[in-house]
N, C-alpha and C positions, 0 to 999 in steps of 0.2 A: 270454821270460817277464818280464812287467812288472807292477808293483804301483804304480799311480799314476805318479810320476815316477821310480821306482826300476827298474833293470833289471840283469840279471846281466852282470858284466864278462866280457870275453873270457878273462881269466885264470881266473875261476871255472868257465867252461864248459870250458876246456882241462884244468883239474885234474880236474873231474868226469869228463870223457871218458877221461883217462889212468887214473884209479883204476878205473873200471868195466871198461875194456879189460884192464888188468893183472889184475884179479880174475877176469875170464872166461878169459883165457889160462891163468892158474894153475889154475883149476878144471878146464879141459880137460886140462892136464898131469897133475893129480892123479887124475882119473877112472879111467883104465885101471889104474893101479897101486894105487889106493885109498890114496894117501898123505895121509890126512886130517890127521894131526898136522902134516905139512909145510905143508899148505894153511892150517891155523889159524895157524901161525907166520908165514906170508906175510901173512895178513889182519891179524895183530897188528902186523906191521911197517908195513902201510898205515895202521893206526890211529895208530901213533906219528907217522908223517909228517903225517897230517891234524891231529893235535894240535899239532905244531910250526907248521903253517900257520895254524891257526885263531886263535891268540893274537897273531900278529905284527901284523896290521893295526891292532888296537886299541892296542897298545903304541906303534906308530909314529905313529898319529894323536894320541895323548896327547902324545908327544914333540914333534911338529911344532906342535901348538896350544899347548903349554906349559900345558895345562889338562885336567882330567878332568870338566868340566861336562857334565851329561847322562849320565854314566857311572854305572851302578849297581854298587856295590862288593859288594852282598850276595851275588850269585851267585859272585863271585870268592872271597869268604871261605868259602863252602860248598865250592867246588871245591878250595881250598887245604886245608881240613880233611880232605876226602876223600882227597887225595893223601898227606897226612901219615899219616892212619890206615891207608891202604893199605900204605904203606911200613913203618909200625910193625908191622902184622900180619905182614908177611914177616919182620921182624927177630925178633919173638916166636916165630913158628913155627920159625924157624931155630935159635934158642936152645933151644927145647923139644925139637926133633928132633936137636939136636947135629949139624946138617948145614946147609950153606949152599946146598943144591940149589935152594931157593926162589928164589934170586937168579939163578944162572946157568942154571937149568932153565926159567925163565919170564922171559926177558930183556925181552919186550914189556911185561909188567906193571911191571917195574922202570923201564923207560924212560918209560912213560906217567906213572908217579908222579913221577919226577924232572923231566920236562918240565913237568908241571902245577905242581909246586912252584916251579920256576924262573920260569915266566912269571907265575904268580899273585903271586910275590914282587915281580917287577918292577912289575906293575900296582898292588899295594898300596903300594909305595914311591912310585910316581907319585902315587897318590891322596892318601896321608897325609903324605908328606914333601916331595916335589919340587913338587907343584902343589896344595897344600891349598885347599879350598873357601874362598873369601873370604866372611866373614860380612857380611850386609846389615844396616845399621843401620835400626832401626824408628823412624821419625819419628812425630810425633803424627798427621800426615795418614794415614800407612800404618796406624797402629794402629786408627783408626776403621774403615778399610776392612776390616781383618782381622776385626774383631768382627761385621761384618754377616753374616747368613746367606747361604749360597750360592744358595738358592732362596727367593724371597719368597713369602709365603703369599697365596693368592687370597681374595677375599671369601667364596667358598663354604666354604673351609677355616675361616675365622673363624666363620661361622654354625654349622658343625658343632661346632667347639670350644666355642662359647658354649652350645649346646643340651645339651652333655654335662655 
């Protein structure tokens, strides 16, 4: 599978194959006994593993380059707030119900929240603290270029504008 010069790595293909093979085997094990809750907990564990895997390459690349140039922090901020609110919801429900079953009864949800908060904290620390974006000084040459419109008007546009 290629998109221009990009192609899937052997690691990505191996992870993809392992996950789908594991999911299929677990489904076939759960089918005769109808152990659907067990199957969901296995899928939840797979989701936690995939969440662990998905953040690592970006954090490593930022570390190796000592820069977060080209990295969009917006989705990380939203992801972080989702993890915090998810965890907060479990705390509030546990306090309201006077039971901590929300935490040990749904370990997958807890782990995804904690992994997300952990990796997002690393990425935010890299972006804002360790490798902050260097400010570009605007010179008089640059300022004139910045003020120009992106698309210049054509003579036809000028005729239409004049006739109105």
